[in-house]
KOLVOTOR-756496 format. One record per residue (C-alpha): x, y, z; residue in one letter. Coordinates in pm, 1 decimal. Layout:
N
xx, yy, zz, residu
X, Y, Z, A
...
//
This chain:
554
xx, yy, zz, residu
-238.1, 386.2, -2739.2, M
-397.6, 51.6, -2576.5, S
-222.0, 218.1, -2247.9, L
-513.4, 433.5, -2169.5, Y
-772.4, 198.5, -2347.6, Y
-626.7, -89.8, -2071.7, D
-661.0, 180.2, -1797.5, A
-964.1, 364.9, -1828.8, A
-1208.8, 74.0, -1765.0, P
-1013.7, 21.2, -1436.0, L
-1087.4, 369.7, -1305.4, L
-1469.5, 229.7, -1277.0, L
-1373.4, -100.1, -1190.7, S
-1151.9, -20.7, -905.7, S
-1422.3, 140.8, -731.3, Q
-1694.2, -154.8, -768.6, S
-1455.7, -476.5, -695.0, Q
-1326.2, -552.0, -383.1, S
-952.7, -568.6, -341.1, G
-638.8, -343.1, -412.0, S
-603.7, -148.5, -713.0, L
-295.3, -368.1, -760.3, K
-459.1, -678.1, -726.3, S
-740.5, -562.3, -974.8, I
-460.7, -486.7, -1227.4, V
-246.2, -746.1, -1207.5, F
-555.8, -941.2, -1205.7, G
-665.4, -856.0, -1521.8, S
-610.8, -1110.9, -1801.6, T
-735.2, -875.7, -2094.4, N
-444.8, -599.9, -2103.8, L
-238.8, -536.1, -2405.6, K
-17.7, -313.9, -2207.6, S
216.8, -436.8, -1916.6, P
15.2, -436.1, -1593.2, P
306.8, -257.3, -1417.4, K
263.5, 15.8, -1650.3, Q
-98.5, 24.7, -1613.8, V
-70.7, 28.9, -1259.5, Y
168.0, 343.4, -1237.2, A
-24.2, 548.4, -1444.7, L
-344.4, 476.5, -1256.3, L
-178.8, 521.9, -901.1, T
-11.1, 855.0, -994.4, E
-325.3, 966.1, -1217.2, A
-551.7, 923.2, -902.3, S
-325.6, 1101.3, -682.4, K
-387.4, 1415.8, -899.9, W
-767.9, 1304.9, -1019.6, S
-897.4, 1598.7, -763.3, T
-735.0, 1881.9, -930.3, V
-718.3, 1741.5, -1271.4, L
-1093.9, 1685.0, -1279.1, S
-1141.1, 2023.2, -1173.1, E
-903.3, 2123.0, -1471.1, V
-1079.5, 1943.8, -1733.1, I
-1419.7, 2043.9, -1608.2, D
-1305.8, 2420.9, -1626.2, N
-1169.0, 2372.7, -1958.8, S
-1494.1, 2229.5, -2048.1, Q
-1276.4, 1956.9, -2253.9, L
-1564.4, 1686.2, -2236.1, L
-1774.7, 1915.0, -2408.9, Q
-1545.0, 2015.6, -2703.8, H
-1426.2, 1629.9, -2729.9, E
-1712.1, 1410.2, -2704.1, R
-1509.3, 1125.3, -2808.8, K
-1323.5, 1122.8, -2450.9, L
-1514.4, 958.2, -2156.3, S
-1429.6, 1075.8, -1839.1, P
-1168.7, 826.4, -1732.8, G
-993.5, 851.7, -2065.4, L
-968.5, 1240.8, -2040.8, A
-826.4, 1221.8, -1688.3, L
-530.3, 981.8, -1781.5, L
-461.2, 1200.3, -2112.7, L
-475.6, 1525.5, -1917.5, V
-233.0, 1354.9, -1650.1, H
26.8, 1221.6, -1884.6, D
2.0, 1589.5, -2103.4, L
59.3, 1810.1, -1778.2, L
245.3, 1606.4, -1551.3, L
455.0, 1307.2, -1681.9, S
777.3, 1394.3, -1819.0, K
755.4, 1187.7, -2127.0, S
402.2, 1329.1, -2242.9, G
123.4, 1096.3, -2368.0, V
206.9, 772.8, -2463.0, A
80.0, 786.3, -2845.1, A
160.9, 897.8, -3161.7, P
120.0, 1262.3, -3242.9, A
-109.4, 1195.6, -3526.1, S
-317.9, 968.3, -3296.2, H
-677.2, 1106.3, -3261.2, P
-701.7, 1093.8, -2860.9, L
-357.2, 1259.4, -2848.7, R
-453.2, 1539.3, -3058.0, A
-794.8, 1559.5, -2878.7, A
-580.5, 1680.6, -2572.0, V
-293.3, 1848.1, -2709.7, T
-483.4, 2120.0, -2885.4, K
-618.5, 2219.7, -2576.4, H
-261.9, 2218.6, -2392.7, K
-287.6, 2613.9, -2330.7, A
-639.5, 2615.1, -2177.8, R
-575.5, 2302.5, -1984.3, L
-250.7, 2434.6, -1814.5, S
-382.1, 2762.5, -1765.7, A
-649.6, 2606.5, -1569.3, E
-407.4, 2406.8, -1353.7, L
-186.7, 2731.7, -1303.0, T
-506.1, 2890.6, -1127.2, K
-583.7, 2598.4, -920.0, I
-233.4, 2619.7, -796.3, R
-207.3, 2970.5, -739.4, V
-572.4, 2968.6, -583.9, K
-412.6, 2714.0, -324.3, K
-155.5, 2959.7, -242.3, G
118.9, 2745.4, -400.0, L
451.8, 2862.6, -549.0, G
540.2, 2582.1, -752.4, S
372.4, 2269.8, -955.7, L
663.1, 2068.0, -729.0, D
476.6, 2177.3, -417.5, E
152.8, 2099.4, -541.2, L
274.1, 1755.1, -600.7, R
429.9, 1707.0, -258.1, V
98.4, 1820.4, -83.4, L
-119.9, 1601.4, -290.6, L
118.5, 1290.9, -170.1, A
-28.2, 1350.8, 157.0, R
-385.2, 1315.7, 186.1, Q
-497.7, 1438.9, 503.4, V
-567.1, 1808.0, 598.6, K
-201.5, 1967.6, 731.0, P
-139.9, 2166.2, 1051.7, Q
45.0, 2449.4, 1113.9, V
384.8, 2327.9, 1294.9, G
422.2, 2041.0, 1031.7, D
660.1, 2208.6, 856.7, G
410.6, 2416.1, 676.7, L
306.8, 2817.0, 702.8, T
-57.3, 2904.2, 774.3, E
-153.4, 2948.4, 443.1, A
-33.0, 2646.2, 266.6, T
-177.3, 2433.5, 552.3, A
-522.1, 2578.6, 493.9, S
-517.0, 2585.0, 133.4, S
-528.4, 2186.6, 38.1, V
-741.6, 1929.9, 212.4, S
-614.6, 1587.5, 231.0, R
-712.4, 1301.6, 401.8, R
-382.9, 1079.8, 466.0, R
-21.0, 1125.3, 574.8, W
217.3, 893.4, 358.2, P
396.5, 595.4, 494.8, H
745.2, 653.8, 557.4, P
1028.4, 385.0, 513.9, R
1101.5, 242.4, 896.1, W
1409.3, 78.3, 927.0, V
1533.6, -95.6, 1220.1, R
1879.8, -113.7, 1328.0, I
2012.1, -454.0, 1434.9, N
2230.8, -411.5, 1758.1, T
2301.1, -768.9, 1753.4, L
2551.7, -654.8, 1482.0, K
2606.7, -299.2, 1481.9, T
2425.1, 30.3, 1674.1, T
2259.7, 327.9, 1578.9, L
2555.7, 542.9, 1601.3, K
2760.7, 349.9, 1347.5, D
2483.5, 314.1, 1107.6, Q
2398.6, 711.1, 1130.3, L
2798.7, 751.5, 1061.4, E
2816.6, 463.5, 797.1, T
2510.3, 385.5, 592.9, T
2307.5, 704.1, 669.7, F
2616.0, 938.0, 671.0, A
2467.8, 1129.9, 370.4, E
2121.4, 1152.2, 532.0, Y
2067.7, 1500.2, 718.4, T
1890.9, 1492.5, 1073.0, N
1515.4, 1591.2, 1024.0, A
1357.3, 1822.0, 1311.5, N
1019.2, 1654.7, 1323.2, S
862.5, 1321.0, 1145.7, L
650.7, 1515.0, 927.1, S
951.9, 1653.9, 742.3, E
1030.1, 1264.2, 669.6, V
652.5, 1217.3, 591.6, L
654.8, 1518.9, 329.5, L
974.6, 1484.6, 162.8, A
1036.0, 1286.4, -196.0, N
1189.3, 968.1, -202.4, S
1498.0, 1114.8, -360.2, D
1577.0, 1348.6, -69.0, L
1835.8, 1201.9, 185.3, K
1661.2, 1293.1, 541.3, I
1623.2, 1077.5, 833.9, R
1445.7, 1115.6, 1167.9, F
1563.2, 901.8, 1469.1, V
1210.4, 769.5, 1676.6, D
1128.7, 900.1, 1959.8, E
899.7, 582.3, 2063.2, H
1131.1, 290.4, 1979.0, V
1502.0, 281.3, 2018.2, P
1731.0, 213.6, 1744.8, N
1476.7, 251.2, 1469.0, V
1487.7, 549.4, 1222.6, I
1216.6, 684.4, 982.0, A
1321.5, 773.0, 583.3, L
1105.1, 934.9, 314.7, P
848.6, 698.1, 124.5, T
996.1, 482.8, -148.4, G
1360.8, 498.9, -27.8, T
1558.1, 174.1, -95.5, D
1780.5, 80.9, 109.8, I
1802.0, -290.6, -11.2, T
2106.1, -230.9, -204.4, K
2346.5, -135.9, 82.9, T
2590.5, -329.6, 247.2, A
2413.4, -309.5, 594.9, A
2103.2, -433.5, 480.8, Y
2247.6, -739.2, 305.4, R
2466.0, -835.1, 604.9, N
2168.0, -794.6, 827.8, G
2277.5, -475.4, 1032.6, M
1961.1, -304.7, 949.5, V
1637.8, -441.5, 865.7, I
1294.0, -314.7, 725.4, L
1022.4, -343.3, 961.7, Q
726.0, -107.3, 1031.2, D
773.5, 74.0, 1342.9, K
422.4, -68.5, 1516.0, A
576.6, -408.3, 1439.9, S
820.4, -301.8, 1670.2, C
558.1, -212.8, 1974.5, F
511.6, -597.2, 2076.3, P
868.5, -664.6, 2175.5, A
884.3, -306.9, 2367.5, C
571.7, -353.0, 2543.3, L
648.9, -737.2, 2660.1, L
972.8, -559.2, 2790.2, D
1126.7, -902.3, 2897.3, P
1367.9, -894.4, 3213.8, Q
1652.9, -1123.9, 3293.2, A
1481.8, -1238.8, 3574.4, E
1167.1, -1354.1, 3370.9, D
1368.3, -1632.3, 3226.9, G
1317.9, -1777.0, 2852.5, D
1087.6, -1616.0, 2646.8, C
856.7, -1772.3, 2381.1, L
718.7, -1656.1, 2044.2, D
429.2, -1823.8, 1967.8, A
375.2, -1763.2, 1599.3, C
738.0, -1649.1, 1500.5, A
763.1, -1632.8, 1107.7, A
850.9, -1435.0, 905.8, P
1097.3, -1337.4, 1205.6, G
1097.4, -932.9, 1221.4, N
963.0, -977.3, 1595.1, K
1159.3, -1244.4, 1671.9, T
1497.6, -1118.2, 1601.9, T
1386.1, -763.5, 1761.6, H
1283.7, -981.4, 2092.2, L
1642.0, -1119.3, 2063.3, A
1813.8, -779.4, 2034.7, A
1651.2, -691.4, 2359.7, L
1735.9, -965.9, 2541.2, I
2075.9, -975.3, 2440.2, W
2112.6, -577.2, 2544.0, S
1987.1, -665.5, 2855.3, R
2098.7, -989.3, 2976.1, C
2423.4, -1015.6, 2863.3, Q
2664.8, -1086.6, 3121.7, G
2349.0, -1174.0, 3360.9, V
2231.0, -1495.9, 3280.8, R
2172.3, -1698.4, 2923.7, K
1817.7, -1631.0, 2802.7, I
1676.0, -1818.3, 2512.3, R
1393.6, -1726.8, 2271.8, V
1178.9, -2030.9, 2154.4, W
1047.1, -1934.3, 1817.7, A
732.1, -2175.3, 1729.2, C
621.2, -2198.4, 1388.4, E
366.7, -2465.6, 1250.7, R
419.5, -2411.2, 887.4, D
757.0, -2566.5, 794.5, K
778.2, -2338.8, 480.4, A
717.0, -2031.0, 658.7, R
971.0, -2199.7, 950.6, A
1252.2, -2166.5, 677.0, E
1188.9, -1835.0, 605.9, I
1190.3, -1773.9, 994.1, L
1543.9, -1967.2, 1000.4, T
1676.5, -1763.5, 754.8, R
1565.9, -1436.2, 923.8, M
1753.4, -1539.4, 1267.8, V
2071.2, -1650.2, 1085.3, S
2073.4, -1291.6, 875.9, L
2021.4, -1106.7, 1223.8, A
2314.3, -1297.9, 1380.3, G
2082.5, -1420.0, 1682.3, C
2118.0, -1826.3, 1631.2, Q
2280.1, -1838.1, 1954.4, N
1972.4, -1683.3, 2145.7, I
1673.4, -1817.3, 1921.7, V
1575.6, -2140.3, 1868.3, T
1356.1, -2216.2, 1634.6, V
1079.7, -2495.9, 1660.3, K
1010.9, -2596.8, 1306.5, A
660.3, -2739.1, 1239.1, G
573.2, -2680.6, 1611.0, Q
206.1, -2586.5, 1653.4, D
208.8, -2356.6, 1980.7, F
-122.8, -2506.4, 2091.7, L
24.2, -2844.6, 2117.3, L
297.7, -2701.8, 2378.3, L
228.7, -2872.3, 2703.4, D
326.9, -2608.6, 2989.9, P
403.3, -2846.6, 3225.3, E
721.5, -2985.7, 3109.9, I
1065.4, -2828.3, 3017.2, S
1150.4, -2618.1, 2878.5, P
806.6, -2474.2, 2832.0, W
720.4, -2483.8, 3211.4, K
1027.3, -2213.0, 3264.0, D
922.7, -1962.4, 2996.2, V
862.5, -1646.0, 3177.7, G
750.8, -1397.2, 2875.0, S
571.8, -1489.1, 2557.4, L
506.2, -1261.4, 2257.0, L
177.5, -1369.0, 2066.6, L
109.6, -1223.6, 1713.9, D
-142.9, -1475.2, 1562.5, P
-296.2, -1518.2, 1229.5, S
-573.2, -1208.2, 1182.3, C
-717.1, -1029.2, 895.0, S
-450.6, -803.5, 781.9, G
-661.8, -518.5, 770.9, S
-405.1, -249.8, 905.2, G
-151.4, -368.5, 660.1, I
-74.2, -56.1, 411.0, I
-241.3, -146.6, 78.3, G
-443.2, -452.5, 192.2, R
-793.6, -407.1, 14.9, N
-706.5, -30.9, -22.4, E
-779.3, 163.9, -328.1, R
-670.5, 533.8, -404.3, P
-960.3, 792.0, -408.6, A
-1059.7, 883.7, -752.7, I
-1268.3, 1186.8, -841.7, T
-1369.1, 1193.7, -1221.6, L
-1464.7, 1497.8, -1417.6, P
-1795.8, 1576.2, -1362.4, G
-1790.5, 1494.7, -1031.5, Q
-1773.3, 1712.7, -704.0, K
-1652.9, 1447.3, -472.6, S
-1468.6, 1110.2, -419.6, D
-1624.3, 815.2, -528.8, L
-1425.2, 625.3, -336.9, N
-1316.3, 702.2, 8.3, D
-1134.4, 443.6, 182.6, P
-1150.4, 622.9, 512.4, I
-1506.9, 691.8, 494.8, K
-1587.7, 298.1, 393.3, S
-1409.2, 166.8, 700.4, R
-1650.0, 178.5, 962.8, K
-1617.7, -93.6, 1177.8, R
-1889.0, -324.8, 1143.6, K
-1974.2, -545.1, 1477.7, R
-2017.6, -935.4, 1446.7, V
-2343.4, -1040.4, 1299.1, G
-2527.7, -671.9, 1318.1, K
-2477.1, -560.8, 942.2, T
-2378.8, -749.7, 619.0, D
-2038.6, -663.0, 490.7, A
-1907.2, -673.5, 161.3, K
-1694.4, -992.2, 59.4, P
-1301.9, -939.7, 129.2, V
-1018.8, -1144.9, -3.3, T
-782.1, -1278.6, 210.5, H
-453.6, -1484.9, 140.1, K
-447.8, -1688.8, 474.2, D
-97.3, -1796.4, 592.8, T
-222.8, -2087.9, 780.0, K
-0.3, -2049.3, 1057.7, K
-140.6, -2291.1, 1290.4, E
-323.2, -2624.4, 1220.6, Q
-657.7, -2480.3, 1312.9, E
-658.0, -2209.6, 1053.2, Q
-616.5, -2473.8, 774.4, E
-992.0, -2534.1, 863.5, A
-1063.0, -2150.4, 808.1, L
-836.0, -2119.0, 496.0, A
-1064.6, -2218.1, 261.6, H
-1373.0, -1989.9, 382.4, Q
-1157.7, -1707.1, 375.0, T
-1210.1, -1544.8, 34.1, D
-1421.5, -1350.5, -135.8, A
-1731.9, -1568.9, -43.3, S
-1700.7, -1517.3, 308.3, M
-1854.7, -1237.2, 460.9, Q
-1635.8, -1035.5, 676.0, L
-1814.9, -1062.5, 1010.7, P
-1832.1, -1462.0, 992.4, A
-1449.2, -1427.3, 899.3, R
-1397.1, -1192.2, 1222.4, L
-1591.2, -1428.2, 1432.7, K
-1363.3, -1760.2, 1303.0, A
-1057.8, -1542.0, 1350.7, L
-1116.7, -1402.7, 1703.7, S
-1226.2, -1735.3, 1847.8, A
-912.3, -1891.8, 1739.5, F
-667.0, -1586.0, 1866.9, Q
-852.6, -1619.9, 2207.1, L
-783.4, -1994.7, 2215.0, R
-407.4, -1910.7, 2180.7, L
-420.5, -1614.0, 2429.5, L
-615.6, -1844.9, 2697.9, L
-331.1, -2147.0, 2624.5, H
-64.2, -1886.7, 2654.0, A
-215.6, -1786.0, 3035.9, F
-178.6, -2173.4, 3129.9, R
229.9, -2152.5, 3162.8, F
306.6, -2209.2, 3521.4, P
622.9, -1957.2, 3508.4, S
500.7, -1732.7, 3247.8, M
485.7, -1365.6, 3421.6, K
420.7, -1136.5, 3117.2, R
250.2, -1147.3, 2776.0, I
208.9, -942.3, 2489.2, S
-77.6, -982.2, 2250.3, Y
-89.0, -792.6, 1916.2, S
-256.6, -817.2, 1579.1, T
-205.2, -613.3, 1234.7, C
-611.9, -566.2, 1262.1, S
-776.4, -234.0, 1295.8, I
-1131.2, -422.5, 1407.2, Y
-1205.0, -437.2, 1756.2, A
-1332.7, -777.4, 1720.3, E
-972.8, -924.0, 1673.0, E
-852.4, -640.6, 1940.0, N
-1028.9, -500.8, 2233.3, E
-1276.3, -794.8, 2229.7, H
-1021.5, -1065.3, 2250.6, V
-859.5, -871.5, 2553.7, V
-1171.2, -879.3, 2726.5, I
-1285.3, -1197.6, 2643.9, A
-952.6, -1321.7, 2780.2, A
-961.0, -1080.0, 3094.0, L
-1289.7, -1254.0, 3197.6, Q
-1184.9, -1645.7, 3163.3, S
-1174.3, -1829.6, 3432.8, P
-835.9, -1925.1, 3364.7, I
-718.0, -1559.7, 3359.7, A
-942.2, -1533.6, 3733.9, K
-790.3, -1814.2, 3897.1, L
-417.8, -1702.7, 3794.3, H
-468.9, -1325.3, 3858.1, N
-380.5, -1215.1, 3526.7, W
-459.4, -856.7, 3421.4, R
-358.0, -578.2, 3171.9, L
-16.8, -409.0, 3212.9, L
-141.3, -45.9, 3266.7, K
-30.1, 261.5, 3086.8, R
180.9, 388.1, 3384.5, N
331.0, 87.7, 3411.7, E
464.9, 51.5, 3045.4, Q
802.4, 118.4, 2931.9, V
829.8, 502.7, 2849.9, A
791.1, 488.3, 2446.5, G
470.3, 290.3, 2486.6, M
332.4, 501.7, 2783.0, R
384.0, 810.0, 2594.8, S
241.4, 715.3, 2248.4, W
-63.9, 906.7, 2182.6, P
-333.1, 642.0, 2020.0, I
-497.2, 425.7, 2291.7, R
-771.2, 147.7, 2261.7, G
-1105.5, 206.4, 2175.8, D
-1306.5, 299.3, 2460.0, V
-1667.7, 205.0, 2312.9, S
-1544.5, -149.7, 2185.2, A
-1455.7, -209.3, 2550.3, C
-1783.8, -114.4, 2676.8, Q
-1937.8, -375.7, 2436.1, E
-1786.7, -663.2, 2626.0, G
-1752.5, -604.5, 3008.0, I
-1960.7, -829.9, 3226.5, E
-1770.8, -925.5, 3493.4, E
-1411.2, -792.5, 3538.8, I
-1363.0, -500.5, 3815.0, L
-1211.9, -256.7, 3618.1, T
-1372.5, 19.3, 3383.6, T
-1376.6, 45.7, 2966.3, A
-1158.5, 362.8, 3003.0, D
-924.4, 186.1, 3194.7, E
-899.7, -67.3, 2937.9, I
-903.5, 98.6, 2690.7, A
-585.1, 354.5, 2832.6, E
-386.2, -25.0, 2863.9, A
-427.1, -62.2, 2491.9, C
-218.6, 68.4, 2210.1, I
-349.7, 126.0, 1888.5, R
-183.2, 226.6, 1541.6, C
-411.5, 365.1, 1272.0, R
-293.3, 427.2, 881.8, I
-235.8, 751.2, 734.1, G
-190.3, 956.6, 1095.2, T
76.9, 1152.6, 1129.7, P
261.9, 904.6, 1324.6, E
319.4, 752.1, 1002.2, G
262.1, 352.4, 1089.1, T
27.4, 114.1, 963.4, Q
-277.2, -38.4, 1148.0, G
-206.4, -213.4, 1465.5, F
-290.6, -316.1, 1805.1, F
-123.9, -446.9, 2090.9, V
-156.3, -483.9, 2472.9, A
-0.1, -672.7, 2758.8, A
-90.4, -885.8, 3008.4, F
83.8, -948.3, 3348.4, I
14.7, -1190.6, 3641.1, K
-32.2, -1042.6, 3971.3, V
137.5, -1374.6, 4144.4, H
208.8, -1715.5, 4052.4, I
-63.1, -1919.7, 4146.3, D
136.9, -2288.9, 4227.7, C
-180.1, -2478.0, 4287.3, G
-461.9, -2645.9, 4079.5, N
-275.6, -2675.4, 3783.6, Q
-546.7, -2656.0, 3454.7, L
-633.2, -2941.7, 3251.3, N
-926.6, -2761.9, 3069.3, G
-1130.6, -2677.7, 3377.3, S
-1134.8, -2428.7, 3663.4, V
-1299.0, -2530.3, 3967.6, K
-1541.4, -2777.2, 3754.8, G
-1586.1, -2458.0, 3520.5, V
-1549.7, -2607.8, 3174.2, E
-1311.3, -2388.8, 2913.6, I
-1474.0, -2367.7, 2597.3, A
-1273.6, -2078.8, 2477.3, E
-1255.4, -2241.5, 2121.1, D
-1600.0, -2190.9, 2113.5, E
-1616.1, -1824.6, 2168.8, W
-1818.7, -1657.3, 1912.1, E
-1780.5, -1294.1, 1999.8, G
-1996.2, -1038.4, 2158.6, F
-2351.4, -1059.3, 2112.6, S
-2544.4, -763.6, 1948.1, D
-2727.9, -699.8, 2250.8, S
-2388.5, -650.1, 2446.6, S
//
């Protein structure tokens, strides 16, 4: 019975503490039950909390059983009505008896809710509750079902990239995924149970497929041999948008570990440049421990002949004027960021306790973007990966004691410095800049600051326009934040709408099924062979490392 006593207080603390529900549970030191069991109960009960709270209120359970708190009642009723093993307590235990004697009334109230919503079975209600945004007719749902349930988010599928360095999409569909049926739309996969073998071939990124949430392919031979790679669809965007060509020359991945984007870049280059010329991907990773992970990933993916890992190499210390860097023509920059777009990062499920009319903790409503320095923000926690030397100075501040605006200011200054260093390479023709962040400070603001820099103006760097992007990226529906672009434009001869249209965003919980992500690409209009930069442009000092974001008055 300690399971319920352990879990019930965490229903409340998960609404007041920072961090994800998982971090709160596994960080608790006074649990008598296994943390994994407590976390599983809280996660499942949270999904059902809106429905079960209505069941408990309508049955007047708390009025009849005053020994039960709202949290205990929610957890006990969940296991009583929905768990295959029932309430995890002896039949004689007072708390189990307190809910068991009301089972008939509780079951009847649950049935009333299901019927009222126009759902034919409990399984149908279970599937719909797994997706928390309001469904639309045409998502494979009837009009009655689509209008009967309000939810806040779509689930996140299992994205799989086919590694074309070792296999083909056709081969994998006929072998590893031969037992999977083709879905007509991505929404079918998003709504499917994890035990349903269904697949959807992505329409934006070649050689990427979506499987139902929770699908485990790690035991397959294809996964163990590096033929298929678990990689979020959004994480594939940087290499696709960069679109390296044979005539561009070698590529550089500036912050490469753990290696998913690096190996994707290598696969694209191999498919386009084999038989034309030998193109290398230089993969820099300053942190030697992470460089070891990168090296193993490169080996598993089978791209050792394409990728050269520069273990311990700080991108900022590369001299653009010497070989081989002076001949690099394209660059993928995915620097350290807040990680705010990663699924599960500082997220907690919305919870409604009995007696409440609405969710106490809505992660969507609480995620309004805050401009640097404008308002206070709640402390956040972050395990800094310390990819680069400058991040080490920041690492001791990136904990719960550091306010979010200050942290974003430090991160965006570092990101801008990396991007402006990329502009210095004389043969560079195209650059992709990406983050797994939802904040404009790390995304549109960095892009605009880079475009307005002296070095960008001297070398004629501009954004790759939407109509110039590869088909999959051009057709992606979610673009940059126009209002964020309006905040920083001062000197560049373009509009906020044009900048936003060139940028790509991905959002958590949308029908597109991605994590939060941002990517934009820069191209050089022509190569300027004169006046190499050594920290200044025509007497104007470049102080990109001192940039502190846009002011509140901008």
